[in-house]
MARTIRO-915267 format. One line per 3 residues: number of its first residue (from 1); their letters; for each residue x, y, z of N, C-alpha, C. Coordinates in steps of 0.001 Angstrom, whole numbers, plus 500000, padded with zeros to 6 digits. Layout:
NUM	a	X,Y,Z,X,Y,Z,X,Y,Z  ... $
END
This chain:
1	xxx	518327,496979,501855,517037,496318,501719,516233,497005,500611  515545,496227,499809,514726,496759,498725,513505,497480,499296  513027,498473,498560,511859,499241,498993,510616,498351,499008 $
4	xxx	510537,497418,498061,509427,496462,498013,510022,495063,497926  509496,494156,498733,509940,492763,498699,508724,491871,498934  508872,490591,498631,507731,489683,498782,507262,489578,500233 $
7	xxx	508139,489833,501205,507702,489760,502602,506731,490889,502952  506665,491912,502110,505731,493019,502337,504567,492997,501353  504346,491839,500733,503213,491678,499815,502312,490572,500354 $
10	xxx	501049,490898,500558,500064,489920,501030,498987,489789,499959  498897,488613,499350,497852,488374,498353,496697,487618,499002  495544,487706,498349,494342,486974,498787,493911,487365,500202 $
13	xxx	494074,488615,500558,493684,489083,501892,492204,489458,501904  491665,489571,503105,490323,490104,503288,490430,491225,504311  489561,492197,504184,489534,493312,505127,488079,493691,505365 $
16	xxx	487732,493894,506637,486323,494192,506940,485950,495626,506605  486951,496525,506589,486708,497912,506221,488033,498588,505894  487938,499870,505531,489123,500634,505135,490161,500674,506247 $
19	xxx	489742,500896,507479,490687,500963,508601,491423,499639,508787  490701,498544,508651,491315,497220,508770,492363,497026,507671  492041,497442,506452,492985,497310,505339,494241,498157,505583 $
22	xxx	494050,499359,506083,495196,500230,506378,496060,499609,507471  495414,499073,508515,496179,498421,509593,497003,497250,509053  496386,496438,508199,497102,495288,507638,498286,495727,506766 $
25	xxx	498090,496752,505940,499182,497257,505102,500292,497819,505991  499910,498501,507062,500882,499042,508004,501620,497951,508755  500899,496905,509105,501518,495792,509836,502589,495103,508998 $
28	xxx	502391,495029,507686,503421,494468,506809,504697,495312,506885  504542,496616,507022,505700,497509,507158,506360,497339,508522  505546,497154,509562,506080,496965,510920,506865,495653,511001 $
31	xxx	506244,494562,510546,506868,493238,510652,508180,493136,509895  508321,493912,508834,509550,493849,508043,510578,494891,508485  510286,495590,509579,511261,496516,510149,511351,497879,509492 $
34	xxx	510357,498252,508709,510381,499569,508052,509917,500691,508970  508921,500383,509821,508343,501421,510675,508084,500887,512078  507941,501830,513001,507505,501492,514356,505980,501360,514328 $
37	xxx	505402,500599,515270,503943,500411,515278,503138,501722,515289  503675,502773,515886,502956,504054,515953,502683,504639,514566  503453,504217,513578,503260,504728,512219,501865,504390,511692 $
40	xxx	501344,503248,512099,500010,502837,511637,498959,503842,512091  499089,504362,513308,498151,505383,513781,498203,506616,512880  499401,506954,512426,499551,508082,511514,498895,507822,510168 $
43	xxx	498977,506579,509696,498325,506213,508435,496807,506375,508568  496271,505922,509695,494825,506038,509934,494411,507499,510065  495216,508297,510763,494914,509719,510940,494952,510450,509603 $
46	xxx	495914,510120,508769,496033,510744,507447,494780,510478,506616  494286,509263,506688,493095,508901,505911,491878,509690,506371  491838,510045,507659,490724,510841,508189,490715,512255,507592 $
49	xxx	491894,512787,507294,491969,514166,506799,491928,514246,505276  492363,513169,504609,492431,513199,503149,492465,511772,502617  491563,511467,501716,491518,510115,501153,492772,509830,500338 $
52	xxx	493247,508604,500475,494434,508183,499714,494038,507301,498520  492744,507287,498189,492283,506503,497044,492716,507199,495758  493412,506461,494877,493907,507037,493622,492963,506820,492451 $
55	xxx	492167,505757,492535,491327,505385,491405,491736,504017,490891  490902,503454,490027,491168,502156,489397,491439,501055,490425  490816,501182,491628,490941,500131,492635,492190,500197,493487 $
58	xxx	492911,501329,493463,494178,501436,494189,494134,502579,495210  494608,502286,496427,494756,503304,497475,496194,503253,497979  496720,504406,498406,498106,504465,498887,498170,505118,500271 $
61	xxx	497691,504422,501303,497765,505015,502642,499206,505219,503097  499417,506325,503786,500744,506662,504315,500567,507545,505542  501614,507676,506297,501548,508452,507530,501571,509946,507284 $
64	xxx	501393,510677,508360,501448,512123,508294,502889,512594,508492  503146,513848,508196,504485,514422,508343,505015,514209,509754  504128,514311,510725,504522,514152,512127,505022,512748,512446 $
67	xxx	504726,511784,511604,505114,510392,511836,506474,510028,511251  507180,510976,510689,508446,510632,510024,509449,510005,510986  509366,510331,512286,510288,509723,513254,509975,508246,513505 $
70	xxx	508780,507810,513096,508400,506405,513247,508881,505543,512078  509486,506182,511074,510001,505453,509914,511449,505054,510195  511702,503753,510106,513059,503224,510314,513803,503217,508985 $
73	xxx	513130,502742,507950,513698,502720,506603,512553,502798,505596  512821,503380,504451,511793,503501,503421,511331,502115,502971  510021,501965,502858,509466,500701,502400,508049,500873,501892 $
76	xxx	507645,499938,501068,506289,499921,500521,505728,498522,500741  504456,498482,501159,503776,497193,501319,502596,497151,500354  502186,495945,499988,501025,495779,499112,500095,494755,499739 $
79	xxx	498878,495200,500011,497820,494317,500490,496827,494172,499349  496712,492954,498838,495784,492690,497742,494503,492101,498334  493382,492764,498069,492077,492313,498565,491208,492050,497331 $
82	xxx	491199,490797,496820,490498,490499,495569,489002,490850,495566  488360,490777,496732,486935,491125,496797,486722,492624,496986  487795,493349,497212,487700,494793,497396,487251,495169,498798 $
85	xxx	487557,496404,499161,487129,496963,500434,486598,498368,500144  485408,498719,500656,484865,500058,500393,485846,501136,500858  486127,502084,499975,487108,503107,500316,486500,504487,500337 $
88	xxx	486049,504922,499188,485568,506294,499074,484296,506280,498242  483253,506893,498757,481962,506900,498075,481572,505465,497725  481410,505189,496457,481034,503841,496026,482241,503038,495537 $
91	xxx	483428,503602,495680,484630,502964,495151,485146,501850,496061  485654,500790,495427,486306,499699,496143,487801,499747,495864  488610,499494,496889,490060,499377,496708,490414,497894,496750 $
94	xxx	491213,497466,495798,491652,496078,495705,493143,495945,496009  493889,497006,495734,495318,497052,496031,495551,498213,496993  495966,497893,498202,496238,498893,499224,497753,498922,499389 $
97	xxx	498347,500017,498977,499800,500127,498938,500251,501072,500045  500764,500471,501124,501243,501251,502255,502608,501835,501953  502776,503108,502261,504031,503788,501953,504633,504388,503216 $
100	xxx	505907,504113,503431,506686,504742,504494,507957,505246,503833  508103,506554,503742,509252,507114,503034,509977,508138,503887  511259,507887,504123,512057,508821,504908,512725,509862,504008 $
103	xxx	512769,509587,502720,513265,510574,501762,512470,510364,500475  513084,510592,499336,512326,510442,498092,512654,509154,497338  513156,508144,498061,513503,506867,497431,512293,506168,496813 $
106	xxx	511117,506461,497338,509889,505788,496884,509339,506374,495585  509893,507482,495112,509344,508168,493946,509351,507268,492709  510407,506479,492518,510468,505575,491376,509352,504541,491406 $
109	xxx	509076,504012,492593,508002,503027,492724,506651,503692,492464  506467,504909,492982,505202,505616,492745,505020,505929,491264  506097,506246,490590,506025,506512,489161,505604,505251,488408 $
112	xxx	506193,504127,488790,505838,502849,488176,504380,502494,488506  503976,502789,489751,502598,502536,490176,501627,503344,489319  501955,504596,489049,501090,505433,488217,500922,504812,486832 $
115	xxx	502008,504286,486275,501929,503624,484964,501041,502389,485026  501189,501615,486097,500397,500392,486249,498912,500727,486393  498601,501760,487179,497205,502142,487395,496544,502555,486080 $
118	xxx	497297,503214,485229,496753,503624,483933,496493,502425,483030  497190,501328,483261,497041,500115,482462,496025,499212,483172  494763,499329,482777,493705,498592,483465,493901,497081,483391 $
121	xxx	494445,496600,482291,494671,495162,482145,495696,494675,483185  496786,495429,483347,497810,495055,484328,497248,495167,485750  496479,496212,485998,495880,496363,487331,495018,495155,487661 $
124	xxx	494231,494700,486705,493387,493523,486928,494226,492278,487216  495340,492138,486519,496224,490998,486781,496742,491048,488216  497120,492237,488681,497652,492377,490040,496571,492130,491088 $
127	xxx	495344,492500,490771,494224,492291,491701,493898,490802,491824  494079,490055,490741,493658,488660,490723,494769,487641,490951  496025,488056,490882,497122,487094,490980,497203,486458,492374 $
130	xxx	497715,485254,492412,498032,484627,493698,499553,484569,493883  500280,485175,492939,501744,485153,492960,502299,486525,493365  502833,486650,494575,503394,487930,495003,504528,488414,494097 $
133	xxx	505206,487484,493416,506303,487867,492540,505822,488674,491331  504586,488456,490883,504040,489263,489782,503890,490703,490243  503396,490897,491471,503265,492251,492019,504635,492887,492196 $
136	xxx	505579,492099,492686,506935,492598,492884,507564,493041,491557  507414,492236,490513,508027,492592,489226,507317,493788,488588  506002,493924,488811,505265,495053,488228,505566,496373,488928 $
139	xxx	505764,496322,490243,505947,497553,491005,507378,497768,491484  508166,496693,491517,509540,496810,491990,510386,497632,491042  511572,497952,491479,512406,498852,490674,513180,498109,489604 $
END
């Protein structure tokens, strides 16, 4: 199974707050068989101890080390919230990228994500697209 697939990409989503966005990103991982439901609690707990906001409208919530047993297979989900969700200070997150990694298979996707975040034009396209395949081609391997 691919680390990122269209079944784990939700475009045009809304989230009432950061916790709701994290739950939705986690639920995409649960529904596609990447993680057990308990992993979402770990994602929320991780956010309490350290913000996962990267900048340029992107956050990468993930579980804590203790949650590794809740990971079935490595996977990444993308929740696109075009109106943004308040994340840190005055910052809004528009792309919430849930990460569940049992080893270092996700490093290539994170490297590609770093390149995309630096490209503000591409980031804007991903925030505004209604086509999950654009997100898949930009972040997929």
